[in-house]
C-alpha positions as CSV (number, residue, x, y, z in Angstrom):
1,M,22.7,13.1,126.6
2,N,25.1,15.8,127.7
3,I,27.5,16.4,124.9
4,N,31.0,16.9,126.3
5,S,34.5,15.6,125.7
6,T,34.1,12.7,128.2
7,N,30.9,11.4,126.6
8,T,32.2,11.9,123.1
9,R,35.3,9.9,124.0
10,L,33.1,7.1,125.5
11,M,30.9,7.0,122.4
12,K,34.0,6.8,120.2
13,R,35.3,3.9,122.2
14,L,31.8,2.3,122.1
15,T,31.6,2.7,118.3
16,I,35.1,1.2,117.7
17,A,34.2,-1.7,120.1
18,S,30.9,-2.2,118.2
19,I,32.8,-2.3,114.8
20,L,35.2,-4.9,116.2
21,V,32.4,-7.0,117.7
22,T,30.5,-6.8,114.4
23,V,33.5,-8.1,112.5
24,L,34.0,-10.8,115.2
25,I,30.3,-11.9,114.8
26,F,30.9,-12.2,111.0
27,I,34.0,-14.3,111.5
28,L,32.2,-16.6,114.0
29,E,29.2,-17.0,111.8
30,I,31.3,-18.7,109.1
31,N,31.7,-21.8,111.2
32,Y,29.8,-21.3,114.4
33,Q,26.8,-19.6,116.0
34,P,28.2,-16.4,117.6
35,P,27.6,-16.0,121.3
36,Y,24.3,-14.3,122.0
37,I,26.0,-11.8,124.3
38,L,27.9,-10.3,121.3
39,I,24.6,-9.7,119.4
40,V,23.1,-8.2,122.5
41,F,26.2,-5.9,122.9
42,T,25.9,-4.6,119.4
43,S,22.2,-3.9,119.9
44,I,22.8,-2.0,123.2
45,A,25.7,-0.1,121.6
46,F,23.5,1.0,118.7
47,I,20.8,2.2,121.1
48,F,23.4,4.3,123.0
49,L,24.9,5.6,119.8
50,T,21.4,6.7,118.5
51,Y,20.8,8.4,121.8
52,Y,24.1,10.2,121.4
53,L,23.2,11.3,117.8
54,I,20.0,12.9,119.1
55,G,22.1,14.7,121.8
56,V,24.5,16.0,119.1
57,L,21.5,17.4,117.1
58,Q,20.2,19.1,120.3
59,F,23.7,20.4,121.0
60,A,23.9,21.9,117.5
61,H,20.4,23.5,118.1
62,E,18.8,21.7,115.2
63,K,15.1,21.8,114.8
64,I,12.9,19.3,116.6
65,T,11.7,18.1,113.2
66,I,15.2,16.9,112.4
67,Q,15.5,15.2,115.8
68,T,12.1,13.4,115.6
69,P,13.0,10.5,113.2
70,F,16.0,9.7,115.3
71,S,13.8,9.6,118.5
72,I,11.3,7.4,116.8
73,F,14.1,5.2,115.5
74,L,15.6,5.0,119.0
75,G,12.2,4.0,120.4
76,I,11.7,1.2,117.8
77,E,15.2,-0.1,118.5
78,I,14.5,-0.3,122.2
79,I,11.2,-2.0,121.6
80,A,12.8,-4.5,119.2
81,F,15.6,-5.2,121.6
82,V,13.3,-5.8,124.6
83,S,10.9,-7.9,122.4
84,G,13.8,-10.0,121.3
85,L,14.9,-10.6,124.9
86,L,11.4,-11.4,126.2
87,T,10.4,-13.7,123.3
88,P,13.2,-16.2,122.8
89,G,12.9,-18.7,120.1
90,L,13.6,-18.7,116.4
91,Q,10.0,-18.3,115.1
92,S,9.1,-15.4,117.3
93,E,12.4,-13.7,116.7
94,M,12.0,-13.9,112.9
95,M,8.5,-12.4,113.1
96,I,9.8,-9.5,115.3
97,N,12.8,-8.9,113.0
98,T,10.5,-8.8,110.0
99,S,7.9,-6.4,111.4
100,F,10.5,-4.1,113.0
101,G,12.6,-4.4,109.9
102,M,9.9,-2.9,107.7
103,I,9.2,-0.1,110.2
104,N,12.9,0.6,110.3
105,I,13.2,0.9,106.5
106,I,10.4,3.5,106.5
107,L,12.2,5.3,109.4
108,I,15.5,5.2,107.6
109,V,14.0,6.9,104.6
110,Y,12.5,9.5,107.0
111,I,15.9,9.9,108.6
112,L,17.6,10.4,105.2
113,I,15.1,13.1,104.3
114,M,15.6,14.9,107.6
115,T,19.4,14.6,107.5
116,L,19.4,16.6,104.3
117,Q,18.0,19.5,106.3
118,V,20.7,19.7,109.0
119,K,21.8,23.3,109.1
120,N,25.0,23.2,111.1
121,S,27.7,23.6,108.6
122,L,30.2,21.3,110.4
123,L,27.6,18.5,111.0
124,A,25.6,18.7,107.8
125,K,27.9,16.4,105.7
126,P,28.4,13.8,108.4
127,Y,24.7,13.5,109.0
128,K,24.0,13.3,105.3
129,F,26.6,10.5,105.2
130,L,24.8,8.8,108.0
131,G,21.5,9.0,106.2
132,T,23.0,7.6,103.1
133,A,24.8,4.9,105.0
134,L,21.6,3.8,106.7
135,I,19.8,3.6,103.3
136,I,22.7,1.5,101.8
137,M,22.6,-0.8,104.9
138,A,18.9,-1.3,104.5
139,A,19.3,-1.9,100.7
140,I,22.0,-4.5,101.4
141,K,19.9,-6.2,104.0
142,L,17.0,-6.4,101.6
143,I,19.0,-7.6,98.6
144,I,21.2,-10.3,100.3
145,P,18.3,-12.7,101.2
146,F,16.9,-12.5,97.7
147,S,20.4,-13.2,96.2
148,A,20.7,-16.1,98.6
149,L,17.4,-17.6,97.5
150,A,18.3,-17.1,93.8
151,S,21.7,-18.9,94.2
152,H,20.4,-21.6,96.5
153,D,23.4,-20.9,98.7
154,I,21.7,-19.3,101.7
155,P,24.2,-19.8,104.5
156,S,27.1,-18.1,102.6
157,Y,25.0,-15.0,101.9
158,I,23.3,-14.6,105.2
159,G,26.6,-14.2,107.1
160,Y,27.2,-11.0,105.1
161,I,24.1,-9.3,106.4
162,N,25.8,-8.4,109.7
163,L,28.7,-6.7,107.8
164,A,26.2,-4.2,106.5
165,D,26.0,-2.9,110.0
166,L,29.5,-1.5,109.7
167,I,28.4,1.2,107.2
168,P,26.4,3.3,109.6
169,L,28.9,2.6,112.4
170,F,31.6,4.3,110.4
171,A,29.3,7.2,109.6
172,I,28.5,7.5,113.4
173,L,32.3,7.5,114.0
174,N,32.6,10.4,111.6
175,I,29.9,12.4,113.4
176,I,31.7,11.7,116.7
177,N,35.0,12.9,115.3
178,K,33.3,16.1,114.0
179,T,31.6,16.7,117.4
180,N,34.9,16.3,119.1
181,K,36.5,18.9,116.9
182,I,33.6,21.3,117.7
183,L,34.1,20.7,121.4
184,Q,37.8,21.3,121.2
185,S,37.4,24.6,119.4
186,D,37.0,27.8,121.2
187,T,34.9,29.6,118.7
188,P,31.2,29.7,119.6
189,E,30.1,30.2,116.0
190,L,31.0,26.6,115.3
191,I,28.2,25.5,117.6
192,T,25.4,27.6,116.4
193,N,23.7,27.2,113.0
């Protein structure tokens, strides 16, 4: 993705829209089944945001080894999204989410390790925050189902799983804001390592 002011502004709007839709999904899950289009929107938005994050790493001239886990994560997200569209039904969807969920957890640990190696001084902290946010999101998504089983109140806990998606969205918004500051500055040393 070409990193410029226009794309950065679009990604910022997409992130904010995704945050609002995630909250709307949570609100709707309290009493209703949220419309499938909202869930599809958040999945597509996350795919585009991951693609943008790879573009920012390329823009900052980070090593390919740092970009690799994001690329793998993007590929897995696309495969999971397409699989979910092509195999409708609760049973197949649960199997897909379980298998891709375990792969995603391994990738999130890989992303965390690689985000600790980002060299660009302006982007290092936001990417470390993203790596940490992804780990926290994965931990919450692992803990909530077990808490629900222990308390025998599964519906009230399961609704909170989608709220965990807000954590990395705020981290991505932070990266977008830092990238926008870099783009607005005139000093070329901000872009290089």
